[in-house]
N, C-alpha and C positions, 0 to 999 in steps of 0.2 A: 519848122516847128519847136515853139517854146518849150521850156522845160517842165512847166506847168501842164502843157498840152500833152505832153510825151507821157509823163505820170498820169494823167487822166485816162491815156488811151491805155497803156499797161495794166492801169486798175481794171478798165471794162474787160480787157481779155482774161485776165485771171477769174473775174468775177462770171463771165461767160463759158471758163472752162477751156480757153483758147491757149492758154499758156500758164505754165505753173510759175509760182514766184521764185522758184530755185532756177528757170531760165535766166531770168533777169540778172539773178547775181552771178551764175556761171559766164554769162556774157559781158559782165562788166557793165550792165546797165543800173545795177543798184548794189546796196551794201547789205549784209546782213543787220537785221534789228536785234537789240540787244532786250533780253528779258530776263526779269529777276522775280522768281517765286518765292516767296516766304514758305517754307518748309511746312509747320505746324498750322493747322486748319485750313491748309491751302492744297497741298499736293497730300498729306498724310494727316490721320488723327491718331494720335499715341495717348494710350492710355496704361494705368498700372492694371495687373491681371484682374485684382477684386473689382474693378471697374466695367469688366467686359458684359457681366451680367445685363447691363443696360440696353445692349444693343440686340436687334432681332437676331434670333438663331436661323442660319442658313442664309442669310442677306449680307452681313459683313463677314469678310475675310481677314484674318488676324496672321500676323508674322511675329514672333516673339524677337526680339532684340536683346542682347546682351551686350553692355558696353560697360567699361570701366569700374565693373565691381560696385556699381552705384546702386542699381536696381534693374530689374528687367520690366521691358515697357512691352506690350501689343500693339503693333502699328497697323493700322487699315490703311492701306492704299486706297484713295479715293477713287470711284469709278471714272474711266475714261483717261485717267492722268497717263498711262503708257501710250496710250493712243494719242494723246495731245503733244506728248513729248517728241514723237515720231513724227507726227504731222509738220511741227513748227519749227524742227531742226534743220529743216530743208532751208529755212528763209530766217532762222534768227539764231543768236547765241543765246545759250540759255544757263542763267546762273540762280544758285539760291542763296536764301539767307535764312537765320535764325538767331533766335537768342539762346538757344541750347548749347550744351557743351558740347567741343568740337568730335569727342568720342560717339557722344549720340547722332551728330551729324552725319558723319562719316559710315555708322552704322546703319542709318537710314537711307543713306545714298545705295549702299550696296543693295538694298532691296527694291530701290526705285529702277535704278540703272546699272545693274550688276557689270556690265561689260563698259560701263563708263564710256557709251556710246553718245549720249546726248547733253549731258550735265558738265556744265565747265568748272 
C-alpha cells in the first residue's frame, strides 16, 4: 500500500468513526499537527468594562481579567472554545499568538486553560 493510499484509508476510518486520530499518533502512524490560534477575536473577545453594555444580557459570559495594573478587561470566551481544545488536543499541538502584552496573554490563558492542559 502506498503512503497516499494508507493516509486515505486512515482518513476514511476516522470519518466513519472506526478510528480516532489519536490512535494513529499513539501507534506511530502519524505525527501531531501544529495549530496556532490568535487569542483575540478567535478564542476570546476582550472589552473594557464600559463596552460590555453592547452585548446581550444573559448570552455573553464575561470574566474580569486584571493584569499589570494597566486596566481591567472583561473577557468573553467564545462558545465552544473549551470543547474545541479538548477534541483537537488529541491530535494537535496547540499554540496561541497575540499582539497583546505578555501579562494580558498569560491572564487570558489562565481563563481558557487554567490547568495548562491543552495550550503549549
